N, CA, C, O and the ligand as a Tripos MOL2 file, in Angstrom:
@<TRIPOS>MOLECULE
protein
  261   259    66     0     0
PROTEIN
NO_CHARGES

@<TRIPOS>ATOM
      1 N          -7.2210   10.6470  -10.3910 N.3       1 MET1
      2 CA         -7.1410    9.2850  -11.2490 C.3       1 MET1
      3 C          -7.0970    8.1540  -10.2820 C.2       1 MET1
      4 O          -6.4400    8.2780   -9.2490 O.2       1 MET1
      5 N          -7.7180    7.1160  -10.5300 N.am      2 GLN2
      6 CA         -7.6540    5.8890   -9.4050 C.3       2 GLN2
      7 C          -6.6920    4.9880  -10.0210 C.2       2 GLN2
      8 O          -6.6850    4.7650  -11.2320 O.2       2 GLN2
      9 N          -5.7580    4.3930   -9.0680 N.am      3 MET3
     10 CA         -4.7070    3.5290   -9.2510 C.3       3 MET3
     11 C          -5.3340    2.1180   -9.6890 C.2       3 MET3
     12 O          -6.3840    1.7450   -9.1660 O.2       3 MET3
     13 N          -4.7450    1.4160  -10.5600 N.am      4 MET4
     14 CA         -5.0210    0.2420  -11.0540 C.3       4 MET4
     15 C          -3.9820   -0.7820  -10.8980 C.2       4 MET4
     16 O          -2.8520   -0.4300  -11.2380 O.2       4 MET4
     17 N          -4.1340   -2.0150  -10.4400 N.am      5 CYS5
     18 CA         -3.3000   -3.1640  -10.3700 C.3       5 CYS5
     19 C          -2.7650   -3.1830  -11.8220 C.2       5 CYS5
     20 O          -3.5210   -3.0330  -12.7820 O.2       5 CYS5
     21 N          -1.4860   -3.3650  -11.9390 N.am      6 PRO6
     22 CA         -0.8780   -3.5070  -13.3640 C.3       6 PRO6
     23 C          -0.9450   -5.0270  -13.7910 C.2       6 PRO6
     24 O          -0.5450   -5.4080  -14.8910 O.2       6 PRO6
     25 N          -1.4230   -5.7690  -12.9440 N.am      7 ASN7
     26 CA         -1.4290   -7.2530  -13.0490 C.3       7 ASN7
     27 C          -2.8600   -7.6050  -13.5810 C.2       7 ASN7
     28 O          -3.1240   -8.1190  -14.6680 O.2       7 ASN7
     29 N          -3.7120   -7.2320  -12.6130 N.am      8 CYS8
     30 CA         -5.1820   -7.7090  -12.9540 C.3       8 CYS8
     31 C          -6.1570   -6.4580  -13.2870 C.2       8 CYS8
     32 O          -7.3540   -6.5940  -13.5400 O.2       8 CYS8
     33 N          -5.5540   -5.3730  -13.2550 N.am      9 LEU9
     34 CA         -6.3680   -4.1900  -13.5050 C.3       9 LEU9
     35 C          -7.5290   -3.9090  -12.3640 C.2       9 LEU9
     36 O          -8.4390   -3.0910  -12.5010 O.2       9 LEU9
     37 N          -7.3470   -4.6370  -11.3670 N.am     10 SER10
     38 CA         -8.3340   -4.3050  -10.2240 C.3      10 SER10
     39 C          -8.0840   -2.8280   -9.4680 C.2      10 SER10
     40 O          -6.9410   -2.3770   -9.3960 O.2      10 SER10
     41 N          -8.9380   -2.2920   -9.0530 N.am     11 GLN11
     42 CA         -8.7080   -0.9580   -8.3350 C.3      11 GLN11
     43 C          -8.6380   -1.1740   -6.7040 C.2      11 GLN11
     44 O          -8.5660   -0.2460   -5.8980 O.2      11 GLN11
     45 N          -8.6710   -2.5150   -6.3830 N.am     12 ASP12
     46 CA         -8.8170   -2.6910   -4.9040 C.3      12 ASP12
     47 C          -7.3720   -2.8780   -4.4040 C.2      12 ASP12
     48 O          -6.8890   -3.9870   -4.1730 O.2      12 ASP12
     49 N          -6.7400   -1.7490   -4.2580 N.am     13 LEU13
     50 CA         -5.3380   -1.6820   -3.7480 C.3      13 LEU13
     51 C          -5.2400   -1.0690   -2.4560 C.2      13 LEU13
     52 O          -6.0950   -0.2580   -2.0980 O.2      13 LEU13
     53 N          -4.2430   -1.3930   -1.7020 N.am     14 ARG14
     54 CA         -3.9950   -0.8130   -0.3440 C.3      14 ARG14
     55 C          -2.5400   -0.5490   -0.2420 C.2      14 ARG14
     56 O          -1.7310   -1.1410   -0.9570 O.2      14 ARG14
     57 N          -2.2190    0.2960    0.6020 N.am     15 THR15
     58 CA         -0.7920    0.5270    0.8820 C.3      15 THR15
     59 C          -0.0880   -0.6060    1.5200 C.2      15 THR15
     60 O          -0.7820   -1.3860    2.1720 O.2      15 THR15
     61 N           1.1670   -0.8130    1.4330 N.am     16 SER16
     62 CA          1.8930   -1.9390    1.6710 C.3      16 SER16
     63 C           2.8960   -1.4940    2.7450 C.2      16 SER16
     64 O           3.1910   -0.3120    2.9260 O.2      16 SER16
     65 N           3.3940   -2.5120    3.4390 N.am     17 ARG17
     66 CA          4.4390   -2.3260    4.4010 C.3      17 ARG17
     67 C           5.7680   -2.0020    3.8480 C.2      17 ARG17
     68 O           6.1860   -2.6060    2.8590 O.2      17 ARG17
     69 N           6.4510   -1.0830    4.4320 N.am     18 PHE18
     70 CA          7.6890   -0.6060    3.8370 C.3      18 PHE18
     71 C           8.8520   -1.5990    4.0490 C.2      18 PHE18
     72 O           8.9120   -2.2920    5.0640 O.2      18 PHE18
     73 N           9.7150   -1.6460    3.1280 N.am     19 ARG19
     74 CA         10.9040   -2.4040    3.1340 C.3      19 ARG19
     75 C          12.1330   -1.6310    2.8410 C.2      19 ARG19
     76 O          12.0170   -0.4920    2.3880 O.2      19 ARG19
     77 N          13.3330   -2.1630    3.0640 N.am     20 ILE20
     78 CA         14.4940   -1.4780    3.0040 C.3      20 ILE20
     79 C          14.5310   -1.1380    1.3260 C.2      20 ILE20
     80 O          14.8870   -0.0560    0.8620 O.2      20 ILE20
     81 N          14.1070   -2.2440    0.5790 N.am     21 ALA21
     82 CA         14.2140   -2.0360   -0.8140 C.3      21 ALA21
     83 C          13.3080   -0.9860   -1.3770 C.2      21 ALA21
     84 O          13.3910   -0.6610   -2.5610 O.2      21 ALA21
     85 N          12.4360   -0.4450   -0.5450 N.am     22 ASP22
     86 CA         11.5590    0.4810   -0.9870 C.3      22 ASP22
     87 C          12.0770    1.9870   -1.0200 C.2      22 ASP22
     88 O          11.5200    2.9200   -1.5980 O.2      22 ASP22
     89 N          13.2390    2.0330   -0.2910 N.am     23 LEU23
     90 CA         13.7080    3.2690   -0.0540 C.3      23 LEU23
     91 C          14.0480    4.1310   -1.3060 C.2      23 LEU23
     92 O          13.8790    5.3500   -1.3330 O.2      23 LEU23
     93 N          14.5040    3.4550   -2.2580 N.am     24 ALA24
     94 CA         14.7700    4.2180   -3.7510 C.3      24 ALA24
     95 C          13.4370    4.5840   -4.1730 C.2      24 ALA24
     96 O          13.4020    5.6370   -4.8090 O.2      24 ALA24
     97 N          12.4070    4.0410   -4.0040 N.am     25 ARG25
     98 CA         11.1040    4.4500   -4.5410 C.3      25 ARG25
     99 C          10.5700    5.6580   -3.7650 C.2      25 ARG25
    100 O          10.0420    6.6490   -4.2700 O.2      25 ARG25
    101 N          10.7860    5.4320   -2.4650 N.am     26 ILE26
    102 CA         10.2010    6.6010   -1.4820 C.3      26 ILE26
    103 C          10.8800    7.9420   -1.8280 C.2      26 ILE26
    104 O          10.2580    9.0030   -1.7720 O.2      26 ILE26
    105 N          12.2540    7.8550   -2.2100 N.am     27 LEU27
    106 CA         12.9870    9.0950   -2.6830 C.3      27 LEU27
    107 C          12.3590    9.7220   -3.7860 C.2      27 LEU27
    108 O          12.4690   10.9390   -3.9330 O.2      27 LEU27
    109 N          11.6780    8.9850   -4.6190 N.am     28 ILE28
    110 CA         10.8640    9.5950   -5.8150 C.3      28 ILE28
    111 C           9.5560    9.7240   -5.5960 C.2      28 ILE28
    112 O           8.7510    9.8740   -6.5150 O.2      28 ILE28
    113 N           9.1940    9.6680   -4.1930 N.am     29 LEU29
    114 CA          7.7290    9.9930   -3.8090 C.3      29 LEU29
    115 C           6.8180    8.8080   -4.3830 C.2      29 LEU29
    116 O           5.7360    9.0480   -4.9180 O.2      29 LEU29
    117 N           7.3230    7.5200   -4.2360 N.am     30 GLN30
    118 CA          6.5020    6.4590   -4.3710 C.3      30 GLN30
    119 C           6.2910    5.5860   -3.2600 C.2      30 GLN30
    120 O           7.2320    5.3950   -2.4900 O.2      30 GLN30
    121 N           5.1620    5.0170   -3.0620 N.am     31 LEU31
    122 CA          4.8890    4.2400   -1.9820 C.3      31 LEU31
    123 C           4.5020    2.7840   -2.3150 C.2      31 LEU31
    124 O           3.7400    2.6100   -3.2660 O.2      31 LEU31
    125 N           4.9600    1.7160   -1.6140 N.am     32 PRO32
    126 CA          4.5180    0.4920   -1.9600 C.3      32 PRO32
    127 C           2.9810    0.1230   -1.6590 C.2      32 PRO32
    128 O           2.4760    0.3210   -0.5540 O.2      32 PRO32
    129 N           2.2950   -0.4280   -2.7360 N.am     33 VAL33
    130 CA          0.9760   -0.7400   -2.4610 C.3      33 VAL33
    131 C           0.9180   -2.3470   -2.9150 C.2      33 VAL33
    132 O           1.7480   -2.9680   -3.5780 O.2      33 VAL33
    133 N          -0.3370   -2.8110   -2.3390 N.am     34 ARG34
    134 CA         -0.5510   -4.2350   -2.7710 C.3      34 ARG34
    135 C          -1.8690   -4.4980   -3.3330 C.2      34 ARG34
    136 O          -2.8190   -3.9700   -2.7550 O.2      34 ARG34
    137 N          -2.0880   -5.1950   -4.3210 N.am     35 CYS35
    138 CA         -3.3120   -5.5000   -4.7880 C.3      35 CYS35
    139 C          -4.1040   -6.4110   -4.0000 C.2      35 CYS35
    140 O          -3.6150   -7.5200   -3.7880 O.2      35 CYS35
    141 N          -5.3680   -6.1090   -3.4770 N.am     36 ARG36
    142 CA         -6.0100   -7.0540   -2.6510 C.3      36 ARG36
    143 C          -6.7150   -8.2500   -3.4410 C.2      36 ARG36
    144 O          -7.2440   -9.2010   -2.8660 O.2      36 ARG36
    145 N          -6.6640   -8.1020   -4.7470 N.am     37 ASN37
    146 CA         -7.3080   -8.9770   -5.5610 C.3      37 ASN37
    147 C          -6.3460  -10.1880   -5.9560 C.2      37 ASN37
    148 O          -6.7290  -11.3510   -5.8270 O.2      37 ASN37
    149 N          -5.1130   -9.8720   -6.4310 N.am     38 CYS38
    150 CA         -4.1180  -10.8910   -6.8720 C.3      38 CYS38
    151 C          -2.9330  -10.8120   -6.0360 C.2      38 CYS38
    152 O          -2.0450  -11.6190   -6.3130 O.2      38 CYS38
    153 N          -2.7160   -9.9580   -5.0080 N.am     39 GLN39
    154 CA         -1.5680   -9.7050   -4.1330 C.3      39 GLN39
    155 C          -0.4720   -9.3580   -4.8010 C.2      39 GLN39
    156 O           0.6240   -9.5350   -4.2690 O.2      39 GLN39
    157 N          -0.5750   -8.7890   -6.1150 N.am     40 GLN40
    158 CA          0.6560   -8.1350   -6.8510 C.3      40 GLN40
    159 C           1.0650   -6.9780   -6.0610 C.2      40 GLN40
    160 O           0.2210   -6.1820   -5.6510 O.2      40 GLN40
    161 N           2.4020   -6.8290   -5.8040 N.am     41 ARG41
    162 CA          2.9080   -5.6330   -5.2400 C.3      41 ARG41
    163 C           3.4710   -4.7630   -6.2520 C.2      41 ARG41
    164 O           3.9610   -5.2180   -7.2850 O.2      41 ARG41
    165 N           3.4140   -3.4610   -5.9760 N.am     42 GLY42
    166 CA          3.6710   -2.3850   -6.8080 C.3      42 GLY42
    167 C           3.8850   -1.2520   -6.2250 C.2      42 GLY42
    168 O           3.9820   -1.2210   -4.9980 O.2      42 GLY42
    169 N           4.0040   -0.0730   -7.0110 N.am     43 TYR43
    170 CA          4.3030    1.1980   -6.3620 C.3      43 TYR43
    171 C           3.2840    2.3040   -6.8900 C.2      43 TYR43
    172 O           2.9950    2.3820   -8.0840 O.2      43 TYR43
    173 N           2.8200    3.0550   -6.0290 N.am     44 ALA44
    174 CA          1.9990    4.2030   -6.3690 C.3      44 ALA44
    175 C           2.5020    5.5000   -6.0210 C.2      44 ALA44
    176 O           3.0210    5.6390   -4.9130 O.2      44 ALA44
    177 N           2.4130    6.5420   -6.8740 N.am     45 PHE45
    178 CA          2.8610    7.8950   -6.3080 C.3      45 PHE45
    179 C           2.2240    8.2370   -5.0590 C.2      45 PHE45
    180 O           1.1700    7.6990   -4.7200 O.2      45 PHE45
    181 N           2.8420    9.1500   -4.3220 N.am     46 LEU46
    182 CA          2.5200    9.4280   -3.1000 C.3      46 LEU46
    183 C           1.0430   10.0270   -2.8680 C.2      46 LEU46
    184 O           0.2810    9.7160   -1.9520 O.2      46 LEU46
    185 N           0.8060   10.9550   -3.8990 N.am     47 HIS47
    186 CA         -0.5970   11.4970   -3.7860 C.3      47 HIS47
    187 C          -1.6710   10.5750   -4.1550 C.2      47 HIS47
    188 O          -2.8240   10.8370   -3.8140 O.2      47 HIS47
    189 N          -1.3920    9.5000   -4.8340 N.am     48 GLN48
    190 CA         -2.3120    8.3600   -5.0500 C.3      48 GLN48
    191 C          -2.3870    7.4580   -3.7900 C.2      48 GLN48
    192 O          -3.4560    7.2090   -3.2330 O.2      48 GLN48
    193 N          -1.1430    6.9660   -3.3610 N.am     49 ALA49
    194 CA         -1.1860    6.0960   -2.2210 C.3      49 ALA49
    195 C          -2.0360    6.6280   -1.0710 C.2      49 ALA49
    196 O          -2.8240    5.9050   -0.4600 O.2      49 ALA49
    197 N          -1.8460    7.9250   -0.7980 N.am     50 LEU50
    198 CA         -2.4980    8.5050    0.3590 C.3      50 LEU50
    199 C          -3.9500    8.4330    0.3520 C.2      50 LEU50
    200 O          -4.5990    8.5150    1.3950 O.2      50 LEU50
    201 N          -4.5180    8.2690   -0.8770 N.am     51 ARG51
    202 CA         -6.0250    8.1590   -1.0850 C.3      51 ARG51
    203 C          -6.4560    6.7160   -0.9080 C.2      51 ARG51
    204 O          -7.6570    6.4560   -0.8280 O.2      51 ARG51
    205 N          -5.5360    5.7660   -0.8440 N.am     52 LEU52
    206 CA         -5.8190    4.3620   -0.6510 C.3      52 LEU52
    207 C          -6.4360    4.1410    0.9320 C.2      52 LEU52
    208 O          -6.2390    4.9280    1.8570 O.2      52 LEU52
    209 N          -7.1160    3.0580    1.0020 N.am     53 PRO53
    210 CA         -7.6000    2.8630    2.3290 C.3      53 PRO53
    211 C          -6.6240    2.2680    3.3940 C.2      53 PRO53
    212 O          -6.8880    2.2580    4.5960 O.2      53 PRO53
    213 N          -5.4620    1.7660    2.8450 N.am     54 GLY54
    214 CA         -4.3660    1.3290    3.7150 C.3      54 GLY54
    215 C          -4.8300    0.1480    4.4680 C.2      54 GLY54
    216 O          -6.0180   -0.1590    4.5700 O.2      54 GLY54
    217 N          -3.7620   -0.5590    5.0350 N.am     55 ARG55
    218 CA         -4.0540   -1.8640    5.7990 C.3      55 ARG55
    219 C          -4.7520   -1.4650    7.1150 C.2      55 ARG55
    220 O          -4.5290   -0.4610    7.7910 O.2      55 ARG55
    221 N          -5.6120   -2.4200    7.3360 N.am     56 LYS56
    222 CA         -6.3230   -2.2440    8.5570 C.3      56 LYS56
    223 C          -5.4050   -2.3000    9.8430 C.2      56 LYS56
    224 O          -4.6180   -3.2280   10.0320 O.2      56 LYS56
    225 N          -5.5560   -1.2950   10.6660 N.am     57 VAL57
    226 CA         -4.7350   -1.4340   12.0250 C.3      57 VAL57
    227 C          -5.3690   -2.1340   12.9570 C.2      57 VAL57
    228 O          -6.4420   -1.7170   13.3950 O.2      57 VAL57
    229 N          -4.7980   -3.3370   13.4220 N.am     58 THR58
    230 CA         -5.3160   -4.1190   14.2660 C.3      58 THR58
    231 C          -4.6520   -3.9150   15.7210 C.2      58 THR58
    232 O          -3.6250   -4.4990   16.0660 O.2      58 THR58
    233 N          -5.2770   -3.1290   16.4240 N.am     59 ARG59
    234 CA         -4.5590   -2.7510   17.8280 C.3      59 ARG59
    235 C          -4.8560   -3.8090   18.7500 C.2      59 ARG59
    236 O          -6.0220   -4.1600   18.9290 O.2      59 ARG59
    237 N          -3.9040   -4.3400   19.3420 N.am     60 ARG60
    238 CA         -4.1360   -5.2610   20.4900 C.3      60 ARG60
    239 C          -4.5470   -4.6080   21.6620 C.2      60 ARG60
    240 O          -3.8880   -3.6250   22.0010 O.2      60 ARG60
    241 N          -5.6440   -5.0050   22.4530 N.am     61 LYS61
    242 CA         -6.0550   -4.4470   23.6450 C.3      61 LYS61
    243 C          -5.3070   -5.0020   24.8600 C.2      61 LYS61
    244 O          -5.2350   -6.1830   25.2000 O.2      61 LYS61
    245 N          -4.7640   -3.9290   25.4520 N.am     62 HIS62
    246 CA         -3.9430   -4.2560   26.7420 C.3      62 HIS62
    247 C          -4.9580   -4.5430   27.7490 C.2      62 HIS62
    248 O          -5.7520   -3.7030   28.1720 O.2      62 HIS62
    249 N          -4.8950   -5.9160   28.1620 N.am     63 SER63
    250 CA         -5.7500   -6.2780   29.2170 C.3      63 SER63
    251 C          -5.1230   -6.1740   30.6660 C.2      63 SER63
    252 O          -4.2950   -6.9840   31.0820 O.2      63 SER63
    253 N          -5.5460   -5.2140   31.3130 N.am     64 GLY64
    254 CA         -5.0620   -5.0480   32.6980 C.3      64 GLY64
    255 C          -3.5950   -5.0740   32.8780 C.2      64 GLY64
    256 O          -3.0670   -5.9520   33.5600 O.2      64 GLY64
    257 N          -2.9290   -4.1610   32.3000 N.am     65 HIS65
    258 CA         -1.4890   -4.2450   32.4710 C.3      65 HIS65
    259 C          -0.9570   -3.6080   33.6340 C.2      65 HIS65
    260 O           0.2550   -3.6340   33.8520 O.2      65 HIS65
    261 ZN         -4.1170   -7.3730   -8.9830 Zn       66 ZN66
@<TRIPOS>BOND
     1     1     2 1
     2     2     3 1
     3     3     4 2
     4     3     5 am
     5     5     6 1
     6     6     7 1
     7     7     8 2
     8     7     9 am
     9     9    10 1
    10    10    11 1
    11    11    12 2
    12    11    13 am
    13    13    14 1
    14    14    15 1
    15    15    16 2
    16    15    17 am
    17    17    18 1
    18    18    19 1
    19    19    20 2
    20    19    21 am
    21    21    22 1
    22    22    23 1
    23    23    24 2
    24    23    25 am
    25    25    26 1
    26    26    27 1
    27    27    28 2
    28    27    29 am
    29    29    30 1
    30    30    31 1
    31    31    32 2
    32    31    33 am
    33    33    34 1
    34    34    35 1
    35    35    36 2
    36    35    37 am
    37    37    38 1
    38    38    39 1
    39    39    40 2
    40    39    41 am
    41    41    42 1
    42    42    43 1
    43    43    44 2
    44    43    45 am
    45    45    46 1
    46    46    47 1
    47    47    48 2
    48    47    49 am
    49    49    50 1
    50    50    51 1
    51    51    52 2
    52    51    53 am
    53    53    54 1
    54    54    55 1
    55    55    56 2
    56    55    57 am
    57    57    58 1
    58    58    59 1
    59    59    60 2
    60    59    61 am
    61    61    62 1
    62    62    63 1
    63    63    64 2
    64    63    65 am
    65    65    66 1
    66    66    67 1
    67    67    68 2
    68    67    69 am
    69    69    70 1
    70    70    71 1
    71    71    72 2
    72    71    73 am
    73    73    74 1
    74    74    75 1
    75    75    76 2
    76    75    77 am
    77    77    78 1
    78    78    79 1
    79    79    80 2
    80    79    81 am
    81    81    82 1
    82    82    83 1
    83    83    84 2
    84    83    85 am
    85    85    86 1
    86    86    87 1
    87    87    88 2
    88    87    89 am
    89    89    90 1
    90    90    91 1
    91    91    92 2
    92    91    93 am
    93    93    94 1
    94    94    95 1
    95    95    96 2
    96    95    97 am
    97    97    98 1
    98    98    99 1
    99    99   100 2
   100    99   101 am
   101   101   102 1
   102   102   103 1
   103   103   104 2
   104   103   105 am
   105   105   106 1
   106   106   107 1
   107   107   108 2
   108   107   109 am
   109   109   110 1
   110   110   111 1
   111   111   112 2
   112   111   113 am
   113   113   114 1
   114   114   115 1
   115   115   116 2
   116   115   117 am
   117   117   118 1
   118   118   119 1
   119   119   120 2
   120   119   121 am
   121   121   122 1
   122   122   123 1
   123   123   124 2
   124   123   125 am
   125   125   126 1
   126   126   127 1
   127   127   128 2
   128   127   129 am
   129   129   130 1
   130   130   131 1
   131   131   132 2
   132   131   133 am
   133   133   134 1
   134   134   135 1
   135   135   136 2
   136   135   137 am
   137   137   138 1
   138   138   139 1
   139   139   140 2
   140   139   141 am
   141   141   142 1
   142   142   143 1
   143   143   144 2
   144   143   145 am
   145   145   146 1
   146   146   147 1
   147   147   148 2
   148   147   149 am
   149   149   150 1
   150   150   151 1
   151   151   152 2
   152   151   153 am
   153   153   154 1
   154   154   155 1
   155   155   156 2
   156   155   157 am
   157   157   158 1
   158   158   159 1
   159   159   160 2
   160   159   161 am
   161   161   162 1
   162   162   163 1
   163   163   164 2
   164   163   165 am
   165   165   166 1
   166   166   167 1
   167   167   168 2
   168   167   169 am
   169   169   170 1
   170   170   171 1
   171   171   172 2
   172   171   173 am
   173   173   174 1
   174   174   175 1
   175   175   176 2
   176   175   177 am
   177   177   178 1
   178   178   179 1
   179   179   180 2
   180   179   181 am
   181   181   182 1
   182   182   183 1
   183   183   184 2
   184   183   185 am
   185   185   186 1
   186   186   187 1
   187   187   188 2
   188   187   189 am
   189   189   190 1
   190   190   191 1
   191   191   192 2
   192   191   193 am
   193   193   194 1
   194   194   195 1
   195   195   196 2
   196   195   197 am
   197   197   198 1
   198   198   199 1
   199   199   200 2
   200   199   201 am
   201   201   202 1
   202   202   203 1
   203   203   204 2
   204   203   205 am
   205   205   206 1
   206   206   207 1
   207   207   208 2
   208   207   209 am
   209   209   210 1
   210   210   211 1
   211   211   212 2
   212   211   213 am
   213   213   214 1
   214   214   215 1
   215   215   216 2
   216   215   217 am
   217   217   218 1
   218   218   219 1
   219   219   220 2
   220   219   221 am
   221   221   222 1
   222   222   223 1
   223   223   224 2
   224   223   225 am
   225   225   226 1
   226   226   227 1
   227   227   228 2
   228   227   229 am
   229   229   230 1
   230   230   231 1
   231   231   232 2
   232   231   233 am
   233   233   234 1
   234   234   235 1
   235   235   236 2
   236   235   237 am
   237   237   238 1
   238   238   239 1
   239   239   240 2
   240   239   241 am
   241   241   242 1
   242   242   243 1
   243   243   244 2
   244   243   245 am
   245   245   246 1
   246   246   247 1
   247   247   248 2
   248   247   249 am
   249   249   250 1
   250   250   251 1
   251   251   252 2
   252   251   253 am
   253   253   254 1
   254   254   255 1
   255   255   256 2
   256   255   257 am
   257   257   258 1
   258   258   259 1
   259   259   260 2
@<TRIPOS>SUBSTRUCTURE
     1 MET1         2 RESIDUE 1 A MET
     2 GLN2         6 RESIDUE 1 A GLN
     3 MET3        10 RESIDUE 1 A MET
     4 MET4        14 RESIDUE 1 A MET
     5 CYS5        18 RESIDUE 1 A CYS
     6 PRO6        22 RESIDUE 1 A PRO
     7 ASN7        26 RESIDUE 1 A ASN
     8 CYS8        30 RESIDUE 1 A CYS
     9 LEU9        34 RESIDUE 1 A LEU
    10 SER10       38 RESIDUE 1 A SER
    11 GLN11       42 RESIDUE 1 A GLN
    12 ASP12       46 RESIDUE 1 A ASP
    13 LEU13       50 RESIDUE 1 A LEU
    14 ARG14       54 RESIDUE 1 A ARG
    15 THR15       58 RESIDUE 1 A THR
    16 SER16       62 RESIDUE 1 A SER
    17 ARG17       66 RESIDUE 1 A ARG
    18 PHE18       70 RESIDUE 1 A PHE
    19 ARG19       74 RESIDUE 1 A ARG
    20 ILE20       78 RESIDUE 1 A ILE
    21 ALA21       82 RESIDUE 1 A ALA
    22 ASP22       86 RESIDUE 1 A ASP
    23 LEU23       90 RESIDUE 1 A LEU
    24 ALA24       94 RESIDUE 1 A ALA
    25 ARG25       98 RESIDUE 1 A ARG
    26 ILE26      102 RESIDUE 1 A ILE
    27 LEU27      106 RESIDUE 1 A LEU
    28 ILE28      110 RESIDUE 1 A ILE
    29 LEU29      114 RESIDUE 1 A LEU
    30 GLN30      118 RESIDUE 1 A GLN
    31 LEU31      122 RESIDUE 1 A LEU
    32 PRO32      126 RESIDUE 1 A PRO
    33 VAL33      130 RESIDUE 1 A VAL
    34 ARG34      134 RESIDUE 1 A ARG
    35 CYS35      138 RESIDUE 1 A CYS
    36 ARG36      142 RESIDUE 1 A ARG
    37 ASN37      146 RESIDUE 1 A ASN
    38 CYS38      150 RESIDUE 1 A CYS
    39 GLN39      154 RESIDUE 1 A GLN
    40 GLN40      158 RESIDUE 1 A GLN
    41 ARG41      162 RESIDUE 1 A ARG
    42 GLY42      166 RESIDUE 1 A GLY
    43 TYR43      170 RESIDUE 1 A TYR
    44 ALA44      174 RESIDUE 1 A ALA
    45 PHE45      178 RESIDUE 1 A PHE
    46 LEU46      182 RESIDUE 1 A LEU
    47 HIS47      186 RESIDUE 1 A HIS
    48 GLN48      190 RESIDUE 1 A GLN
    49 ALA49      194 RESIDUE 1 A ALA
    50 LEU50      198 RESIDUE 1 A LEU
    51 ARG51      202 RESIDUE 1 A ARG
    52 LEU52      206 RESIDUE 1 A LEU
    53 PRO53      210 RESIDUE 1 A PRO
    54 GLY54      214 RESIDUE 1 A GLY
    55 ARG55      218 RESIDUE 1 A ARG
    56 LYS56      222 RESIDUE 1 A LYS
    57 VAL57      226 RESIDUE 1 A VAL
    58 THR58      230 RESIDUE 1 A THR
    59 ARG59      234 RESIDUE 1 A ARG
    60 ARG60      238 RESIDUE 1 A ARG
    61 LYS61      242 RESIDUE 1 A LYS
    62 HIS62      246 RESIDUE 1 A HIS
    63 SER63      250 RESIDUE 1 A SER
    64 GLY64      254 RESIDUE 1 A GLY
    65 HIS65      258 RESIDUE 1 A HIS
    66 ZN66       261 GROUP 0 **** ****
């Protein structure tokens, strides 16, 4: 079942950055997600969140260290 944003009903969600306040949610197997359409932050169950694309990892290239 696809996650939907509770605010705008968009399905364009991604996993969000963890915060201390998220710990209680994580204990009940929920992960923070953010809607890419309206930026609403919410929570998804672990098995749903793991299917989301997640935020893009932008690795900085180390130039001749
Ligand atoms: Zn939304």
